N, C-alpha and C positions, 0 to 999 in steps of 0.2 A: 109116556115111557120112552118112546123113540127120541123125543126131544131131550130128555134127561141124559140119555146115552150119548147123543151127539154133543151136547154141552160138555159132558165129562171128557169126551175124546178131544174136543177143541181145547179145553183148559189143560188137559194132560199134555197135549202136543206143545202148547205154548210154554208150559212149565218145563218140559223136556228140552226145548230149544234154549230157554234161559239158563237152565242148569248146565247144559253142555257148554254154552258160552262161558259161563262163570268158571266152571271146572277147568276148561282148557286154558283160559287166561291165567288162572291161579297156578296151574301146573307149569305154564311157561315162565311165570315170574319166579317161581321156586327154582326151576331149572337154570334160569339166567343168573339169579343173584346168590343162590346157595351153591350150585354146582358149576358156575361159570360156563354154562352151556346154554342151550336153548332148543326149542322145538321149531324147526324151520318153517313148518307149514301152519303153525298155530295162528298167526295173525290173519292169514288168508282164510283159514277155516272159520275163525271168529267173525270175519266180515261176511262170509256166506251165511253163517247161522243168524247173524243180525238181520241180514236182508230177508231171510225166511221168516224171522220173527216179526218184522215189520209188515211184510206183505201178507202173511197169514193173520196177523193180529188186527189188520185193518177191518176185516169183516167181523171179527169178534167184537171190536170196539163199537161197530154200528149195532150189532145185536144187543149189547148191554147198555148202549147209550152213553158211552164214556168219551166220545170225541168232544173236544172243546171248541166252541165257536162263540161268536158274538150274536146273540139273538134278542138283545134288549129292545131294539127297534121293532122287530117282528112281533114281540109279545104285546106291543101297544095296539096292534091291528085286531079287528074282529076275527072270530074263529074261522069263518069262511075264507078270509084273505090269508090267514095263517096256513090253512090247508093248501091253498094255491101256491103260496111261496114254498111250502114244504115239497110240493110236487115238482116245482121248478128246480129246487136244490137236488132232489132225487134224480131228475132228468140229467142235470149237469154231472152228477156222480156216475150215472150209467154211461154217459158219453166217455168219461174218463176210464171207466171199466172196459169199454169197448177198445179204446186205444191201448191200454196196458195189456189186455188179453191178446189182441191181434198182434201187437208189436212183440210181446213176449213169445207168442207161438212162432213167429217168424225167426226170432233169435234162437229159440230152441231148435227149430228145423235147420237153420244155417249151421249151428255148432254141431248138430248131429251129423249133418252131411260131411263136414270137415273133420269130424272125429277129434276135436280139439280137447286137450286136457288143461286143467288149471295150471297156473304157473308153478306153485310150490307143492300142491297136494295132488295125489293121484286120483283125482276126480274128473270125470268127463264134464265139460262145461255145460253141455245140454241138460245134464241132471241138475246142476246148480241153478240154471236159468228156468227150470221147469216151474218154479214157484211163481214166476210172473204170470203166465196164463192161468195157473190154478188160483193164485191169489186174486187176480182180476175177476175170474168167474165167481169165486166165493163172495167177493164184495158186491158184484152185480146181483147175486142171489139175495144177499141181505138187504140191499137197496130196494129190490123188487118187493121184498116182504114189507119194508117200510112204506112203499108206495101203496101196497094193498091195504095196509092198516089205515093210511090217510084216506084213501078212496072209500073204504067201508065205514069211516067215522070212528074207528077205534083209537085213532091218534090224531092230534090237531096239526102237528107239523113234524119237522125233522127233530128228533129228540137229541139234545146235547147235554153234556155234563154241565151242571150249574154249580160251580165251585163257590160262588158267593152265597147261594142258598144253603149249601152244605156247611159252610163256615158259620153262618148265622144259626142254623139248627144245632150245630155242635156247641156253639157258645151258649145257646139257650139251654141245652142239656147240662152244661157245666154249671150254669146259674142255678138250675134246679137242684143239682147235687150239692152246691155250696149252701143253698137255702136249707136243704135237709140237714146238712152237717151242723149249721148254726142252730137250727131248731132243736136238733137232738142234743147238742151240748147245753143249750139253755134249759131244756127240760130236765136234763140230768142234774143241773146245778140247783134247780128248785126242788 
């Protein structure tokens, strides 16, 4: 129940960020080319929203296994070695999370102390940069979950998106549909 609610909140927030970026960019294009005007803060705000989308989306990508990587060599190893390699990858990811969280927190504190505003929009920069420590902490949480699943044997290694497998499966599904269509037309002819 709680997992479902959290997943829906994550997906909703990502959709909101993407919709806000798209709407703002569309409105700025219309303002520029139809009304010969423009929204002065639109580009800056779109960049901020994109940064939030990326840094928030990293952890969601780990959660659903959608990050792309090259694991063809790793898949050749036995399961025990795959688990060890997976834990090494997770440890490297956690080190990255530490750096981005620590550096992000220092950036937030520095901009909060100086009370700096964004260049074109009336936002405090510390609010904009808050996604760095939050995104880093969320990613660390997701990587810790992956490490736990590897340690407990529920997962062999770091799960990555397998586009080649998905394409083959998709082609296999299309071949089944084509075979069904051919069989159905030949049956109806006889």
